[in-house]
N, C-alpha and C positions, 0 to 999 in steps of 0.2 A: 255954660253950666260945662266945667270941667273935672274930672277925673283925673288925678295922678297916680302913678303907680310906677316906682323907681324902684330899683334893686340889682345885683349882681348878676352875670351870667346862670341860666341854672335855675334862681331863684323861685321858679314860677310866675314869673311876670306876666308871659304871656299869657300861659292857659287861664289865671287870673282876669286880665286886662279881658278878656274874649268871654268869658264867662258873664261878667257883668256888664259887657256889652249887648251883647245877646238878651239878657236876665232883663237890662234895663231900657234896652233899645236905644243905645247909644253908638255914634261912629266911634269904628277902634281905627285908633293911630297909633302904628308901629312903628316908631322912629327912628329906631335901630335900621331898620328897613330903606330909612335913607342911606346911610351912610355904606349899606350892604351894595344898594345900588350904584351909586359913585365907584365904587369899586368896582363892580361889571360893568359897570362904562370904561370905564378905566382900563378894564381888559382888555375888556374891544377893540377900543380905541388903541392898544400899544401905549398906553402913559403911566407911565410907573407911581408906583404908592412911596419912593423915599421922601422924607422931606424936603428935598430936591424939586422933586414933581412939584410942592404943593399949589404953585398959583396956578397949575394946569388940573390940576384935580379940585380946587376952588371952582374956575369955569366953567368945568363939567357940572358941581354943583351950583351953579348959580343957573344952569339950562334945566336943568332936571327936571320931568313933569312927571308925575307921578299918584297915582292915584288909589284907593282902595276900595274893595267893593264885596261881600258876603256870598258868596255862593256856596251850595249846598255844605253849608257849616263850615267854610274857609273863608276865612280874611284875604283873599289873595288879591296881589301885588303887583299894581299895572305900574310900568317905565316906557314911555312915549309910546302907551297903546300896548303894549305887550307883555305879556302874563309870566310875568319873571317870580313869581312866586315859590316854583321849586328850587331854583336854583341862589336866590337868595337865602335857603334855610340850612346851607351846605356850612360845614365847622370853617371851611377856609375862607367863605364869605365871611362866616364872625371874625375870625384874627382879622380881615382885613378891615373890618369895619370900627375895630378896633384901634387899629392901628391910626385910620385918616382922621379919627375923633381927638386922637392928641393933634392935630394942624387947625389956629386957629382962624384962619384962612377956609378949609371946607365949615369950621363950625359956625363962621358968621352968614356963610351963604346959607346953610340949610336952616338957621336957627327961623328965618322969617320964613321959612315955608310952614316949618313946623308951627307957628302960631297961626298961619293963616288957614292951614289945616285945622286947626284946635279950633277958630272960630266959624269958620261954614257952620258946624251943627255943634249941640251938646254932645259932648266927645269925652273918650278913657284914651287916655294918652300913656305908654307904657315906655320907658327908659331908664337911664341913667342922672339924667339932668331936670326931668320935667318940674317936679314940685322944686325947686332952686334955682332954673337960668331961665327954662322955655315956657315955663307960666307958672311965674312964683306966687300970682294971684289964685290958683286950681281955688277949686270949692270944696276939694277933698285930695287931702294927701296920704300916702301910703308907703312905705319903706317894706319892702318885703326880702327877706333873706335865706340861706342855709347855709349847712358849713361846705366847705371844698368838695369835701368828701359825698354828702350827701348827692351835690349837687351831679357831679364825677359819676357816679352811676346813673343817674337820671338822664344824661348826655348817652352813656352808654347802651342805653335803655333804648330809646329813641332810635340811634342809628341802627339799631340792630332789628327794633322793626321796619324800620327801612330797606330790608335789605343789604347793610352797609357794615363794612368793617370796623371796630370800634376794640381799642385797645384801651385799658382800664387806666394806667397809668402814666399814658402818656397824654389821655384829654387831662387825669388830676392837675399833671404839670401845665397845662395850657390854662386849664380855669385858672389857679393861682399863679400864673402871668400877667395872663388878661384880669385881674382883681388888681394886681400889683398897678399896670399902667394906668387904669383907671382911676382910683383913689390916688393917684400921686401925679396924675397930670396937673399942670401947671391951671388950663384951663377949662373950669365947671368939671373940677375932679366929683370922683361919684361917693357923694356923702349924702346924707340923709337929711331935710328940711326940718329947722326948730319943730316947726307943730308938723311932721308926717306923724304918722299911727305906725311904729314898729308891730312887723306882723314874722315871725319864724315859721318858714313852711315848714323847715325839715321835720318836726314831731308831731304834727297833725293831717288828715286828710283834705282833701281839694274842696269836698263839700263843708265842711266844717270850718275851713278857712275861709270861704264866699260867704257862708251865712253870718260869720266874726266880722269880715265887710259891708256887706249888706246893713249890718246892723246899726253902721255907723253913718250910714247915707239916707239923707233926707228926701227920699223918694216925689215930696213935692217939686223938691230945688231942681231935681235932675226931669222933672214932665216925663217919667219913662212908669211903667208898671212891672211890678214883678209879677 
């Protein structure tokens, strides 16, 4: 049983996926973390992120050992048994992930890993192509979105809450640029699945949105409890 949540950066995918996974006692797989992890390992190994480096990046992706584990309400990401959660949450890591996701070799290397993670347990997967490419036969598909301005404001608040500096105009430009890259790439572009349920997260609170999503989910099919 798979719940797919797709959408652009900052639309609330991670928050909603986490809440649904916790509520229904399901595994949470943050697929973007795989791309962020490849970027992190590449940086550590001195491998560039340009298109000419794609074969080396794909090799890193093929050998990636990653798993997720809830600890104290946080979905921690472990790469080669190292907790790299904090290092993967930076704006830089997100930009690297967007860049790497455009490389067919890297996507192909990570596709099997994502499907394996989904097959291990009833799961919630969040990303940009879960319902269209990674798990096209997911039990439930949601596509969440919000305006770039709303998403930029959320990102500023998130960064400032962690004590990091944040410039709204810069972040807005980054979000618009990332949206363009993600939606126009040749391989697995950011588009909603034909049978996805569309949800605008810019005008409603988390609890209201969560209730709407849970109303679409058959608890008997999930094996979870509310």
